[in-house]
C-alpha positions in Angstrom: 0.0 0.0 0.0 2.8 2.4 0.9 4.5 1.7 -2.4 1.3 2.5 -4.3 0.8 5.7 -2.4 4.4 6.7 -3.3 3.6 6.0 -7.0 0.5 8.3 -6.8 2.2 11.2 -5.2 5.6 12.2 -3.8 5.9 11.2 -0.2 8.5 10.2 2.3 7.5 6.9 3.8 8.6 4.2 6.2 7.1 0.7 5.8 7.2 -1.5 8.9 6.7 -5.3 8.8 7.5 -8.1 11.1 8.5 -10.3 8.2 12.1 -9.9 6.9 11.1 -11.4 3.6 8.2 -9.0 3.2 10.4 -6.0 4.0 13.1 -7.2 1.6 10.5 -7.8 -1.2 9.1 -4.3 -0.7 12.6 -2.7 -0.6 13.3 -4.2 -4.0 10.0 -3.0 -5.5 10.1 0.4 -3.9 13.7 1.4 -3.2 13.0 5.1 -2.7 11.1 4.3 0.5 12.6 3.1 3.8 11.7 -0.4 5.0 12.1 -1.6 8.6 11.6 -5.0 10.2 9.9 -4.4 13.6 7.0 -5.5 15.7 4.7 -2.5 15.1 2.1 -3.6 17.7 4.7 -3.1 20.5 6.6 0.1 19.7 6.8 2.0 16.5 10.5 2.8 15.6 9.6 6.5 15.1 10.1 9.6 17.2 7.2 11.3 18.9 5.0 13.5 16.6 7.1 12.7 13.5 4.5 11.7 11.0 1.2 12.9 9.5 -0.3 9.6 8.5 -0.1 6.1 9.9 -1.6 3.2 7.9 -2.2 -0.3 9.2 -3.4 -2.9 6.8 -4.7 -6.2 8.3 -2.1 -6.0 11.1 -2.0 -5.9 14.8 -2.1 -2.3 16.2 -1.1 -0.3 19.2 -3.4 2.8 19.3 -1.2 4.6 21.9 1.9 4.1 19.8 0.0 5.4 16.7 -1.1 8.5 18.7 2.5 9.0 20.0 4.1 9.2 16.5 1.4 11.3 14.8 1.9 15.0 14.5 -1.0 17.2 15.8 -3.8 16.9 13.3 -2.5 13.5 12.1 -4.5 10.7 10.6 -4.7 6.9 11.2 -6.1 4.7 8.4 -6.8 1.1 9.6 -8.0 -1.7 7.4 -9.1 -5.0 9.0 -10.7 -8.0 7.5 -14.4 -7.3 6.9 -16.9 -9.9 8.3 -17.2 -11.7 4.9 -13.4 -11.6 4.0 -12.4 -15.0 2.7 -15.7 -16.5 3.9 -15.9 -19.0 1.0 -12.3 -20.1 1.6 -13.0 -20.5 5.4 -16.0 -22.6 4.6 -14.1 -24.8 2.2 -11.1 -25.3 4.5 -12.7 -25.2 7.9 -16.2 -26.4 7.1 -18.0 -23.4 8.5 -19.1 -20.1 7.0 -18.6 -17.8 10.0 -18.7 -14.0 9.7 -17.1 -12.0 12.5 -17.4 -8.2 12.7 -14.3 -6.7 14.4 -15.1 -3.1 13.7 -16.8 -2.2 17.0 -13.9 -3.6 19.0 -11.4 -1.6 16.9 -13.3 1.6 17.5 -13.5 0.9 21.3 -9.7 0.2 21.4 -8.9 3.5 19.5 -11.5 5.7 21.2 -9.1 7.1 23.9 -6.8 8.5 21.1 -8.9 8.9 17.9 -12.2 9.9 16.5 -13.8 8.1 13.7 -14.2 10.3 10.6 -15.2 7.7 7.9 -15.8 4.0 7.6 -16.3 1.9 4.5 -15.8 -1.5 3.0 -13.7 -2.4 0.0 -14.7 -5.7 -1.6 -13.9 -7.8 -4.7 -14.7 -11.4 -5.6 -12.1 -12.9 -7.9 -12.1 -16.5 -9.1 -8.8 -18.0 -7.9 -7.1 -21.2 -9.0 -5.6 -23.8 -6.6 -2.2 -22.2 -6.5 -3.6 -18.7 -5.8 -5.8 -20.1 -3.1 -2.8 -21.8 -1.4 -0.8 -18.6 -1.7 -3.7 -16.7 0.0 -3.9 -19.3 2.8 -0.1 -18.8 3.4 -0.9 -15.2 4.3 -3.3 -16.5 7.1 -2.9 -18.8 10.0 -5.8 -21.0 8.6 -3.7 -22.9 6.0 -1.1 -24.0 8.5 -3.5 -25.8 10.9 -3.3 -29.6 10.7 -7.1 -29.7 11.2 -7.4 -27.8 7.9 -5.1 -30.1 5.8 -8.0 -32.0 4.2 -9.8 -28.9 3.2 -6.6 -27.3 1.8 -5.9 -30.5 -0.3 -9.5 -30.4 -1.7 -9.1 -26.9 -3.0 -9.4 -26.5 -6.8 -10.9 -23.2 -8.0 -13.1 -20.9 -6.0 -14.6 -17.4 -6.1 -13.4 -15.8 -2.9 -14.5 -12.6 -1.3 -11.6 -10.3 -0.4 -13.0 -7.6 1.8 -11.6 -4.9 4.1 -13.4 -2.7 6.6 -11.5 0.6 6.4 -11.5 3.3 9.1 -10.3 6.9 8.8 -9.5 8.1 12.3 -8.5 11.6 13.4 -5.9 11.9 16.2 -7.1 13.3 19.5 -5.2 16.5 18.9 -7.3 17.1 15.7 -10.4 16.2 17.8 -9.3 18.7 20.4 -8.6 21.4 17.8 -12.1 20.9 16.2 -13.9 20.9 19.6 -12.3 24.3 20.6 -13.2 26.1 17.3 
């Protein structure tokens, strides 16, 4: 996502990922940006009030850390799996079509530091072949479970929902500024 933003407009960006392989891959594709291997849900390797925008895509978050590194008036964009994300794949591999809404918990977790400005869902339903489905499972914990092995082996081709619940959150300093106007 950071690389695509940098393609769209000139920015200085730091991408943080727990995976060394992911950071190396991103650095090769987008060498003008800085890539760091770190556990972003613990402590962000950035100085206080040093950035205008923090983006978290389907990762664990630390709201206090995000608030700490944002400049006054900064923004946090968070994308989490929408309730129907990968629902067909979960049903095929795990045998159950369960939808779980994580949005209200995210908002409660961020409420001390941020105010919700916008929320929306981004969704697409591509038809994926066996190899693409197995690649998709590698990006989740579902495909690694022994209990899911039979379902993974039975995969052939499937139309899968890829959906993210996206939140635009204003930092509390922005909230404070707007409340005092």
